[in-house]
Backbone as a chain_set.jsonl record, in Angstrom:
{"seq": "XXXXXXXXXXXXXXXXXXXXXXXXXXXXXXXXXXXXXXXXXXXXXXXXXXXXXXXXXXXXXXXXXXXXXXXXXXXXXXXXXXXXXXXXXXXXXXXXXXXXXXXXXXXXXXXXXXXXXXXXXXXXXXXXXXXXXXXXXXXXXXXXXXXXXXXXXXXXXXXXXXXXXXXXXXXXXXXXXXXXXXXXXXXX", "coords": {"N": [[-21.537, 18.748, -2.963], [-20.411, 19.185, 0.271], [-18.729, 17.414, 2.969], [-19.786, 18.39, 5.332], [-22.282, 19.14, 4.565], [-23.971, 16.989, 4.303], [-27.128, 15.655, 4.515], [-28.316, 13.493, 6.509], [-30.88, 12.638, 7.015], [-32.115, 12.565, 4.612], [-31.352, 10.285, 3.402], [-31.756, 6.735, 2.986], [-32.193, 4.838, 5.913], [-30.266, 2.222, 7.305], [-31.457, -1.013, 8.316], [-31.461, -3.118, 11.211], [-30.687, -6.221, 10.444], [-29.984, -8.434, 11.782], [-27.56, -9.385, 10.971], [-25.107, -9.197, 12.264], [-25.184, -10.459, 14.667], [-23.871, -12.833, 15.35], [-21.302, -12.181, 16.01], [-20.416, -11.18, 18.572], [-18.32, -12.177, 21.181], [-16.891, -13.883, 19.593], [-13.725, -15.144, 18.491], [-11.029, -13.705, 16.7], [-10.366, -14.892, 13.452], [-7.61, -16.816, 12.13], [-6.222, -14.977, 10.095], [-4.541, -12.955, 7.68], [-4.406, -9.628, 6.661], [-3.916, -7.324, 4.007], [-2.341, -4.203, 4.534], [-2.589, -0.643, 4.448], [-0.435, 0.528, 5.597], [1.652, -0.908, 4.841], [2.775, -4.202, 4.224], [1.295, -7.073, 5.906], [-1.394, -7.517, 8.252], [-1.726, -9.542, 10.982], [-4.497, -10.539, 12.324], [-5.322, -12.094, 14.744], [-3.102, -11.774, 16.332], [-2.989, -9.287, 17.372], [-2.731, -7.129, 20.14], [-4.28, -5.899, 23.155], [-6.764, -3.294, 22.996], [-8.588, -3.221, 20.09], [-10.032, -1.467, 17.429], [-12.098, -1.984, 14.755], [-13.526, -0.662, 12.008], [-15.866, -1.381, 9.621], [-16.65, -0.734, 6.249], [-18.521, -0.011, 3.23], [-17.31, 1.026, 0.685], [-14.845, 3.371, -0.353], [-15.235, 6.306, -2.216], [-13.775, 7.896, -5.109], [-12.603, 11.116, -6.028], [-12.424, 11.414, -8.82], [-13.942, 9.412, -9.924], [-17.093, 8.136, -10.681], [-19.651, 7.11, -8.366], [-21.37, 3.935, -7.982], [-24.451, 3.538, -9.827], [-27.355, 4.73, -8.226], [-26.271, 4.631, -5.685], [-26.55, 6.287, -3.35], [-29.101, 5.612, -2.514], [-29.003, 3.095, -1.49], [-29.492, 1.584, 1.509], [-27.48, 2.745, 4.088], [-25.149, 2.818, 2.57], [-23.852, 5.202, 1.735], [-21.368, 7.403, 3.06], [-18.764, 6.651, 3.776], [-16.408, 8.179, 3.654], [-17.009, 10.366, 5.495], [-17.194, 8.782, 7.843], [-14.607, 7.653, 8.098], [-13.133, 10.036, 8.323], [-14.124, 11.021, 10.74], [-13.127, 9.13, 12.556], [-10.444, 9.667, 12.122], [-10.311, 12.319, 13.071], [-10.8, 11.924, 15.768], [-8.766, 10.347, 16.618], [-6.581, 10.71, 18.467], [-7.99, 10.937, 20.893], [-9.179, 8.42, 21.033], [-6.913, 6.827, 21.346], [-6.126, 7.759, 23.873], [-8.168, 6.655, 25.338], [-7.436, 4.074, 25.457], [-7.265, 2.57, 23.114], [-5.415, 0.447, 21.227], [-5.042, -0.332, 18.6], [-6.328, 0.775, 15.533], [-8.351, 0.351, 12.767], [-9.616, 0.761, 9.469], [-11.799, -1.11, 7.381], [-12.37, -2.709, 4.335], [-13.608, -4.297, 1.322], [-12.217, -3.475, -0.802], [-9.316, -3.263, -2.951], [-5.858, -3.08, -1.85], [-4.325, -1.022, -3.072], [-6.273, 0.766, -3.964], [-7.356, 1.504, -1.51], [-5.093, 2.698, -0.365], [-4.859, 5.086, -1.743], [-7.109, 6.451, -0.758], [-6.488, 6.551, 2.004], [-4.257, 8.193, 1.98], [-5.247, 10.554, 0.727], [-7.205, 11.326, 2.572], [-5.697, 11.757, 4.78], [-5.286, 9.856, 6.859], [-4.387, 8.729, 10.077], [-4.052, 6.108, 10.671], [-4.041, 2.673, 9.547], [-5.763, 1.273, 6.686], [-7.42, -1.769, 6.082], [-7.425, -4.428, 3.75], [-9.811, -6.648, 2.619], [-9.955, -8.008, 0.219], [-9.986, -10.561, -0.826], [-11.984, -11.689, 0.594], [-11.595, -13.241, 2.896], [-11.756, -12.725, 5.692], [-14.342, -11.73, 5.77], [-15.883, -13.97, 5.006], [-15.065, -15.854, 6.97], [-15.969, -14.705, 9.396], [-18.566, -14.311, 8.744], [-19.433, -11.741, 7.973], [-21.791, -9.113, 7.547], [-22.862, -8.356, 4.273], [-23.22, -7.015, 0.916], [-24.083, -6.914, -2.599], [-22.926, -4.961, -5.317], [-22.808, -3.915, -8.588], [-21.566, -6.346, -9.25], [-19.664, -6.648, -7.287], [-18.709, -7.664, -4.053], [-19.5, -6.085, -1.134], [-18.902, -4.739, 2.125], [-21.305, -4.357, 4.728], [-21.845, -1.54, 6.776], [-20.268, -1.652, 9.851], [-19.037, -1.752, 13.238], [-16.473, -3.095, 15.167], [-15.338, -3.777, 18.422], [-12.528, -5.025, 19.835], [-10.944, -7.116, 22.144], [-7.794, -8.108, 22.835], [-7.91, -10.932, 21.057], [-10.631, -11.24, 20.919], [-13.96, -10.468, 20.104], [-15.684, -7.975, 21.645], [-17.632, -6.053, 21.541], [-20.094, -4.889, 19.277], [-21.223, -2.652, 16.874], [-23.967, -2.261, 14.98], [-26.606, -1.759, 12.761], [-24.508, 0.915, 11.505], [-25.268, 4.198, 11.689], [-25.991, 7.626, 11.704], [-22.981, 7.559, 9.74], [-20.915, 9.374, 10.376], [-21.018, 9.728, 13.079], [-20.001, 7.538, 14.304], [-17.393, 7.213, 15.481], [-17.707, 8.728, 17.809], [-19.626, 7.193, 19.152], [-18.119, 4.901, 19.675], [-16.177, 5.964, 21.399], [-17.828, 6.749, 23.549], [-18.771, 4.234, 24.397], [-16.382, 3.044, 25.238], [-15.68, 4.793, 27.34], [-17.844, 4.391, 29.102], [-17.424, 1.722, 29.72], [-14.992, 1.862, 31.061], [-15.742, 3.227, 33.332], [-17.149, 1.397, 34.768]], "CA": [[-21.939, 18.737, -1.556], [-19.28, 18.896, 1.144], [-19.039, 16.473, 4.045], [-20.599, 19.052, 6.34], [-23.611, 19.388, 4.022], [-24.745, 15.754, 4.154], [-28.358, 15.594, 5.305], [-28.53, 12.052, 6.661], [-32.318, 12.345, 7.022], [-32.534, 12.397, 3.213], [-30.865, 8.995, 2.925], [-32.409, 5.613, 3.66], [-31.506, 4.328, 7.094], [-30.181, 0.761, 7.305], [-32.162, -1.695, 9.399], [-30.724, -4.235, 11.805], [-31.194, -7.478, 9.896], [-29.404, -9.528, 12.559], [-26.37, -9.855, 10.285], [-23.885, -9.129, 13.075], [-25.444, -11.079, 15.974], [-22.945, -13.939, 15.593], [-19.936, -11.7, 16.218], [-20.038, -10.976, 19.974], [-17.697, -13.337, 21.814], [-16.063, -14.636, 18.64], [-12.299, -14.852, 18.394], [-10.646, -13.401, 15.331], [-9.778, -16.041, 12.761], [-6.196, -16.712, 11.787], [-6.084, -14.419, 8.754], [-3.701, -11.771, 7.506], [-4.974, -8.713, 5.676], [-3.008, -6.283, 3.521], [-2.517, -2.927, 5.223], [-2.053, 0.526, 3.747], [0.83, 0.886, 6.249], [2.648, -1.823, 4.285], [2.746, -5.555, 4.78], [0.038, -7.668, 6.319], [-1.728, -7.498, 9.674], [-2.254, -10.819, 11.472], [-5.516, -10.085, 13.278], [-5.349, -12.705, 16.078], [-1.895, -11.444, 17.087], [-3.117, -7.935, 17.907], [-2.905, -7.112, 21.589], [-4.969, -4.728, 23.683], [-8.065, -2.96, 22.407], [-8.555, -2.924, 18.66], [-11.296, -1.049, 16.83], [-12.16, -2.164, 13.305], [-14.793, -0.23, 11.433], [-16.038, -1.883, 8.262], [-17.443, 0.169, 5.403], [-18.681, -0.588, 1.888], [-16.241, 1.439, -0.227], [-14.613, 4.805, -0.479], [-15.243, 6.804, -3.579], [-12.659, 8.748, -5.517], [-13.138, 12.328, -6.655], [-12.442, 11.315, -10.285], [-14.678, 8.211, -10.332], [-18.476, 8.168, -10.188], [-20.133, 5.992, -7.557], [-22.341, 3.12, -8.713], [-25.8, 4.102, -9.966], [-28.249, 4.501, -7.099], [-25.49, 4.411, -4.467], [-27.109, 6.987, -2.185], [-30.373, 5.022, -2.093], [-28.747, 1.816, -0.823], [-29.438, 1.909, 2.939], [-26.199, 2.651, 4.762], [-23.992, 2.799, 1.682], [-23.163, 6.497, 1.704], [-20.801, 7.897, 4.304], [-17.476, 6.052, 4.125], [-15.443, 9.244, 3.919], [-17.286, 10.991, 6.796], [-16.884, 7.847, 8.924], [-13.146, 7.606, 8.231], [-12.657, 11.336, 8.806], [-14.471, 11.132, 12.162], [-12.128, 8.348, 13.288], [-9.205, 10.448, 12.026], [-10.397, 13.495, 13.932], [-10.848, 11.491, 17.169], [-7.714, 9.346, 16.791], [-5.845, 10.936, 19.722], [-8.898, 10.621, 22.005], [-9.32, 6.966, 21.079], [-5.67, 6.328, 21.943], [-6.197, 8.074, 25.302], [-9.143, 5.746, 25.93], [-6.866, 2.737, 25.509], [-7.272, 1.849, 21.838], [-4.059, 0.131, 20.769], [-5.059, -0.478, 17.142], [-7.525, 1.262, 14.844], [-8.304, 0.022, 11.347], [-10.773, 0.723, 8.597], [-11.814, -2.388, 6.663], [-13.301, -2.849, 3.218], [-13.232, -5.343, 0.378], [-11.466, -2.855, -1.896], [-7.917, -3.692, -2.921], [-4.959, -2.258, -1.058], [-3.924, 0.174, -3.817], [-7.414, 1.678, -3.929], [-7.424, 2.015, -0.141], [-3.933, 3.548, -0.104], [-5.197, 6.412, -2.266], [-8.041, 7.072, 0.189], [-5.779, 6.825, 3.261], [-3.396, 9.363, 1.751], [-6.09, 11.727, 0.44], [-7.933, 11.705, 3.785], [-4.699, 11.969, 5.836], [-5.631, 8.97, 7.97], [-3.223, 8.363, 10.893], [-4.177, 4.681, 10.941], [-4.142, 1.944, 8.287], [-6.958, 0.595, 6.19], [-7.154, -3.173, 5.78], [-8.128, -4.927, 2.576], [-10.309, -8.024, 2.609], [-10.319, -8.175, -1.183], [-10.244, -11.989, -1.074], [-13.144, -12.032, 1.428], [-11.275, -14.277, 3.874], [-12.348, -12.344, 6.981], [-15.784, -11.618, 5.542], [-16.449, -15.323, 5.027], [-14.779, -16.518, 8.25], [-16.833, -14.147, 10.445], [-19.914, -14.112, 8.179], [-19.751, -10.318, 8.076], [-22.883, -8.731, 6.661], [-22.377, -7.756, 3.035], [-24.181, -6.895, -0.17], [-23.414, -6.828, -3.899], [-23.202, -3.846, -6.213], [-22.004, -4.007, -9.812], [-20.791, -7.579, -9.227], [-18.652, -6.624, -6.228], [-19.22, -7.893, -2.7], [-19.111, -4.988, -0.26], [-19.315, -4.91, 3.517], [-22.238, -3.428, 5.348], [-21.127, -0.754, 7.772], [-20.334, -2.109, 11.24], [-17.824, -1.482, 14.003], [-16.172, -4.106, 16.173], [-14.315, -3.498, 19.423], [-11.906, -6.32, 20.081], [-9.955, -7.126, 23.221], [-6.866, -9.136, 22.381], [-8.469, -11.413, 19.782], [-12.048, -11.547, 21.133], [-14.885, -9.368, 19.807], [-16.434, -7.705, 22.869], [-18.743, -5.136, 21.26], [-20.363, -4.645, 17.858], [-22.249, -1.659, 16.554], [-24.516, -2.587, 13.667], [-25.949, -0.998, 11.709], [-23.92, 2.201, 11.873], [-25.916, 5.303, 10.975], [-25.177, 8.104, 10.59], [-21.603, 7.096, 9.858], [-19.993, 10.365, 10.943], [-21.13, 9.687, 14.541], [-19.522, 6.242, 14.762], [-16.251, 7.365, 16.399], [-18.261, 9.196, 19.076], [-20.256, 6.048, 19.825], [-17.033, 4.045, 20.18], [-15.599, 6.631, 22.575], [-18.795, 6.658, 24.648], [-18.784, 2.857, 24.885], [-15.133, 2.84, 25.977], [-15.765, 5.572, 28.592], [-18.797, 3.688, 29.972], [-16.787, 0.485, 30.169], [-13.956, 2.223, 32.026], [-16.359, 3.696, 34.575], [-17.752, 0.253, 35.477]], "C": [[-20.727, 18.37, -0.71], [-19.72, 17.925, 2.234], [-19.964, 17.093, 5.084], [-22.047, 19.236, 5.875], [-24.476, 18.134, 3.883], [-25.949, 15.817, 5.086], [-28.738, 14.12, 5.399], [-30.007, 11.697, 6.656], [-32.866, 12.151, 5.61], [-32.135, 11.035, 2.647], [-31.563, 7.854, 3.664], [-31.553, 5.046, 4.788], [-31.438, 2.799, 7.032], [-30.922, 0.179, 8.506], [-31.287, -2.824, 9.933], [-31.378, -5.531, 11.333], [-30.648, -8.688, 10.644], [-28.094, -10.042, 11.995], [-25.09, -9.837, 11.086], [-24.035, -9.824, 14.422], [-24.442, -12.154, 16.336], [-21.555, -13.474, 16.007], [-19.503, -11.575, 17.677], [-19.491, -12.278, 20.563], [-16.825, -14.159, 20.886], [-14.61, -14.217, 18.742], [-11.974, -14.584, 16.927], [-10.005, -14.622, 14.691], [-8.319, -15.771, 12.4], [-6.055, -16.285, 10.329], [-5.137, -13.226, 8.811], [-4.336, -10.933, 6.413], [-3.941, -7.667, 5.293], [-3.376, -4.952, 4.154], [-1.938, -1.789, 4.391], [-0.781, 1.035, 4.41], [1.974, 0.027, 5.718], [2.585, -3.168, 4.975], [1.35, -6.015, 5.124], [-0.14, -7.521, 7.822], [-2.343, -8.849, 10.019], [-3.223, -10.49, 12.606], [-5.453, -10.76, 14.642], [-4.117, -12.382, 16.932], [-1.946, -10.036, 17.685], [-3.385, -8.004, 19.406], [-3.609, -5.833, 22.015], [-6.315, -4.529, 23.01], [-7.863, -2.549, 20.953], [-9.96, -2.514, 18.228], [-11.16, -1.244, 15.324], [-13.531, -1.685, 12.851], [-14.828, -0.663, 9.968], [-16.968, -0.947, 7.505], [-17.511, -0.409, 3.996], [-17.524, -0.25, 0.938], [-16.073, 2.945, -0.168], [-14.662, 5.159, -1.951], [-13.975, 7.592, -3.851], [-13.242, 9.965, -6.214], [-13.275, 12.224, -8.176], [-13.256, 10.131, -10.815], [-16.103, 8.266, -9.804], [-18.798, 6.928, -9.351], [-21.121, 5.172, -8.379], [-23.711, 3.803, -8.757], [-26.649, 3.738, -8.757], [-27.561, 4.328, -5.766], [-26.141, 5.034, -3.24], [-28.408, 6.373, -1.676], [-30.22, 3.61, -1.524], [-28.619, 2.128, 0.665], [-28.059, 1.673, 3.548], [-24.976, 2.707, 3.876], [-23.187, 4.095, 1.755], [-22.563, 6.813, 3.071], [-19.451, 7.339, 4.684], [-16.428, 7.114, 4.44], [-15.756, 9.964, 5.235], [-16.96, 10.081, 7.981], [-15.371, 7.798, 9.159], [-12.597, 8.911, 8.79], [-12.991, 11.541, 10.281], [-13.481, 10.323, 13.005], [-10.773, 9.056, 13.245], [-9.209, 11.591, 13.036], [-10.386, 13.141, 15.421], [-9.748, 10.476, 17.51], [-6.987, 9.498, 18.129], [-6.71, 10.588, 20.93], [-9.082, 9.119, 22.147], [-8.081, 6.333, 21.705], [-5.675, 6.566, 23.45], [-7.16, 7.15, 26.037], [-8.672, 4.285, 25.89], [-6.869, 1.955, 24.216], [-5.834, 1.685, 21.357], [-3.97, 0.126, 19.249], [-6.389, 0.018, 16.604], [-7.341, 0.978, 13.367], [-9.656, 0.282, 10.699], [-10.673, -0.565, 7.793], [-12.816, -2.328, 5.532], [-12.825, -3.993, 2.33], [-12.549, -4.754, -0.851], [-10.008, -3.302, -1.816], [-7.041, -2.644, -2.238], [-4.541, -0.972, -1.78], [-5.041, 1.217, -3.8], [-7.51, 2.313, -2.542], [-6.277, 2.969, 0.169], [-4.192, 4.965, -0.605], [-6.103, 7.139, -1.286], [-7.33, 7.446, 1.488], [-4.903, 8.062, 3.123], [-4.233, 10.63, 1.561], [-6.782, 12.236, 1.697], [-7.005, 11.951, 4.978], [-5.014, 11.135, 7.081], [-4.375, 8.59, 8.743], [-3.234, 6.888, 11.295], [-4.352, 3.969, 9.61], [-5.561, 1.483, 7.966], [-6.542, -0.822, 5.823], [-8.012, -3.62, 4.61], [-8.521, -6.39, 2.761], [-10.791, -8.351, 1.196], [-10.629, -9.637, -1.522], [-11.364, -12.546, -0.205], [-12.848, -13.088, 2.5], [-11.864, -13.964, 5.252], [-13.866, -12.272, 6.875], [-16.463, -12.982, 5.64], [-16.268, -15.971, 6.401], [-15.686, -16.021, 9.371], [-18.288, -13.98, 9.998], [-20.344, -12.656, 8.353], [-20.873, -9.969, 7.111], [-22.345, -7.985, 5.436], [-23.517, -7.657, 2.034], [-23.398, -6.771, -1.473], [-23.891, -5.626, -4.675], [-22.257, -3.973, -7.398], [-21.076, -5.224, -9.795], [-19.709, -7.631, -8.174], [-19.314, -6.841, -4.877], [-18.63, -6.835, -1.777], [-19.628, -5.251, 1.144], [-20.397, -3.913, 3.893], [-21.473, -2.754, 6.481], [-21.365, -1.307, 9.174], [-19.017, -1.786, 11.913], [-17.68, -2.535, 15.092], [-15.114, -3.56, 17.129], [-13.828, -4.86, 19.91], [-10.906, -6.173, 21.219], [-9.089, -8.361, 23.014], [-7.451, -9.707, 21.097], [-9.965, -11.726, 19.872], [-12.917, -10.301, 20.892], [-15.779, -9.156, 21.028], [-17.614, -6.763, 22.653], [-18.866, -4.953, 19.754], [-21.449, -3.593, 17.738], [-22.684, -1.92, 15.121], [-26.024, -2.41, 13.718], [-25.413, 0.326, 12.247], [-24.586, 3.279, 11.027], [-26.283, 6.389, 11.971], [-23.701, 7.782, 10.818], [-20.653, 8.095, 10.509], [-20.062, 10.422, 12.466], [-20.538, 8.417, 15.147], [-18.367, 6.364, 15.761], [-16.727, 7.835, 17.77], [-18.921, 8.076, 19.855], [-19.2, 5.116, 20.417], [-16.433, 4.67, 21.436], [-16.541, 6.553, 23.765], [-18.834, 5.256, 25.243], [-17.529, 2.592, 25.728], [-15.157, 3.58, 27.312], [-16.699, 4.865, 29.587], [-18.164, 2.418, 30.537], [-15.725, 0.778, 31.229], [-14.558, 2.639, 33.358], [-17.01, 2.575, 35.368], [-16.74, -0.498, 36.288]], "O": [[-20.087, 17.348, -0.956], [-20.907, 17.649, 2.404], [-20.82, 16.413, 5.65], [-22.937, 19.463, 6.694], [-25.602, 18.216, 3.393], [-25.804, 16.008, 6.294], [-29.385, 13.567, 4.51], [-30.362, 10.566, 6.325], [-33.967, 11.627, 5.439], [-32.536, 10.676, 1.54], [-31.919, 7.994, 4.834], [-30.356, 4.81, 4.63], [-32.442, 2.149, 6.74], [-31.001, 0.797, 9.568], [-30.481, -3.406, 9.206], [-32.473, -5.887, 11.767], [-30.819, -9.826, 10.207], [-27.563, -11.037, 12.488], [-24.082, -10.395, 10.651], [-23.115, -9.788, 15.239], [-24.181, -12.373, 17.519], [-20.705, -14.306, 16.325], [-18.342, -11.836, 17.994], [-20.113, -13.334, 20.459], [-16.095, -15.041, 21.34], [-14.307, -13.063, 19.045], [-12.578, -15.171, 16.029], [-9.194, -15.306, 15.317], [-7.872, -14.624, 12.376], [-5.805, -17.106, 9.446], [-4.964, -12.587, 9.848], [-4.75, -11.449, 5.375], [-3.186, -7.183, 6.136], [-4.551, -4.614, 4.295], [-0.923, -1.954, 3.714], [-0.103, 1.894, 3.846], [3.129, 0.214, 6.102], [2.364, -3.246, 6.183], [0.357, -5.429, 4.694], [0.833, -7.413, 8.569], [-3.346, -9.255, 9.433], [-2.799, -10.197, 13.724], [-5.525, -10.054, 15.648], [-4.096, -12.685, 18.125], [-1.043, -9.642, 18.423], [-4.166, -8.833, 19.875], [-3.545, -4.814, 21.326], [-6.926, -5.477, 22.517], [-7.077, -1.655, 20.64], [-10.948, -3.138, 18.614], [-10.228, -0.735, 14.701], [-14.56, -2.228, 13.254], [-13.93, -0.345, 9.189], [-17.945, -0.438, 8.053], [-16.658, -1.207, 3.61], [-16.84, -1.149, 0.447], [-17.03, 3.691, 0.039], [-14.193, 4.412, -2.809], [-13.208, 7.908, -2.941], [-14.254, 9.865, -6.908], [-14.143, 12.871, -8.762], [-13.262, 9.874, -12.018], [-16.307, 8.427, -8.6], [-18.279, 5.841, -9.602], [-21.654, 5.666, -9.373], [-24.079, 4.545, -7.846], [-26.664, 2.588, -8.318], [-28.199, 3.918, -4.797], [-26.269, 4.381, -2.205], [-28.78, 6.591, -0.523], [-31.209, 2.997, -1.119], [-27.718, 2.872, 1.052], [-27.538, 0.558, 3.529], [-23.856, 2.649, 4.383], [-21.959, 4.059, 1.828], [-23.166, 6.531, 4.106], [-19.016, 7.53, 5.82], [-15.651, 6.965, 5.383], [-14.841, 10.161, 6.035], [-16.498, 10.561, 9.016], [-14.915, 7.892, 10.298], [-11.7, 8.9, 9.632], [-12.218, 12.173, 11.002], [-13.045, 10.788, 14.058], [-10.037, 9.044, 14.232], [-8.236, 11.802, 13.761], [-10.005, 13.969, 16.248], [-9.793, 9.828, 18.555], [-6.799, 8.514, 18.845], [-6.215, 10.004, 21.893], [-9.134, 8.602, 23.263], [-8.193, 5.404, 22.505], [-5.281, 5.69, 24.221], [-6.986, 6.892, 27.227], [-9.421, 3.375, 26.246], [-6.509, 0.779, 24.214], [-5.131, 2.665, 21.113], [-2.957, 0.526, 18.675], [-7.447, -0.284, 17.156], [-6.312, 1.316, 12.781], [-10.704, 0.052, 11.303], [-9.572, -1.057, 7.549], [-13.97, -1.946, 5.73], [-11.769, -4.58, 2.566], [-12.326, -5.46, -1.834], [-9.524, -3.673, -0.747], [-7.432, -1.489, -2.073], [-4.419, 0.071, -1.139], [-4.782, 2.409, -3.64], [-7.721, 3.52, -2.42], [-6.469, 3.948, 0.89], [-3.789, 5.935, 0.037], [-5.892, 8.32, -1.01], [-7.543, 8.536, 2.018], [-4.818, 8.879, 4.04], [-3.95, 11.66, 2.172], [-6.932, 13.445, 1.874], [-7.467, 12.311, 6.061], [-5.01, 11.642, 8.203], [-3.39, 8.169, 8.137], [-2.482, 6.485, 12.183], [-4.771, 4.592, 8.634], [-6.415, 1.332, 8.839], [-5.443, -1.044, 5.315], [-9.177, -3.238, 4.494], [-7.68, -7.25, 3.022], [-11.879, -8.894, 1.002], [-11.441, -9.913, -2.405], [-11.66, -13.74, -0.26], [-13.768, -13.763, 2.963], [-12.413, -14.852, 5.905], [-14.584, -12.702, 7.778], [-17.501, -13.12, 6.287], [-17.202, -16.567, 6.936], [-16.128, -16.811, 10.205], [-19.139, -13.559, 10.782], [-21.45, -12.366, 8.809], [-20.907, -10.469, 5.987], [-21.492, -7.105, 5.55], [-24.623, -8.144, 2.269], [-22.187, -6.55, -1.454], [-25.079, -5.304, -4.699], [-21.048, -4.123, -7.224], [-19.941, -5.151, -10.266], [-18.908, -8.565, -8.162], [-20.363, -6.262, -4.594], [-17.412, -6.71, -1.656], [-20.657, -5.9, 1.331], [-20.399, -2.771, 3.432], [-20.563, -3.342, 7.066], [-22.504, -1.417, 9.628], [-18.003, -1.572, 11.248], [-18.618, -2.828, 15.832], [-14.126, -2.96, 16.706], [-14.607, -5.714, 20.332], [-10.122, -5.225, 21.254], [-9.572, -9.494, 23.015], [-7.481, -8.988, 20.098], [-10.508, -12.401, 18.998], [-12.635, -9.224, 21.417], [-16.54, -10.046, 21.406], [-18.505, -6.686, 23.5], [-17.863, -4.871, 19.045], [-22.468, -3.651, 18.425], [-21.895, -1.818, 14.181], [-26.657, -2.886, 14.66], [-25.821, 0.79, 13.312], [-24.481, 3.272, 9.801], [-26.853, 6.074, 13.016], [-23.236, 7.738, 11.957], [-19.676, 7.688, 11.138], [-19.244, 11.1, 13.088], [-20.568, 8.237, 16.365], [-18.37, 5.682, 16.786], [-16.204, 7.386, 18.789], [-18.795, 8.008, 21.078], [-19.366, 4.603, 21.524], [-16.207, 3.976, 22.427], [-16.092, 6.312, 24.886], [-18.92, 5.103, 26.461], [-17.609, 1.991, 26.8], [-14.696, 3.041, 28.318], [-16.381, 4.756, 30.771], [-18.357, 2.091, 31.708], [-15.58, 0.021, 32.188], [-13.947, 2.425, 34.405], [-17.388, 2.775, 36.522], [-17.081, -1.484, 36.942]]}, "num_chains": 1, "name": "protein.A"}
């Protein structure tokens, strides 16, 4: 099945469990995360508008996903979400986005493969040690003994979270929602 063939109505929709309510107005904690662009990114030092979209995990063409993956509400769709942000990267920049990052709890080497394969013009950040996940109490779940993030998107101004979209579904429409929010904010 190609990305264009995903029938989101066939997959269970995630419900808002309140897991992201604590994020609005929070300042980013003093953490550094490994980046697929090399080195670490110190989140509280980012200036301007930053968009961070969190996702459970990207799959690899040569590795099967965990059993029952598609039936976990909101689990499927990491590649379509990343590709949508890739495809709208220039528009997001025009709307004032200074920094765009994908975020997962996968290690940096695993993410680097996905960033290269998907031709992402922005870095992916690794929270493999769960420092950001714990500090912000990001919604997560466990599969096969691994803690994975639930899909959410944060818009951050300087180091303060000003908007959160949670849950994100369908994931391939997330970049469009971010652009609409930014356009609405600019018109006010």
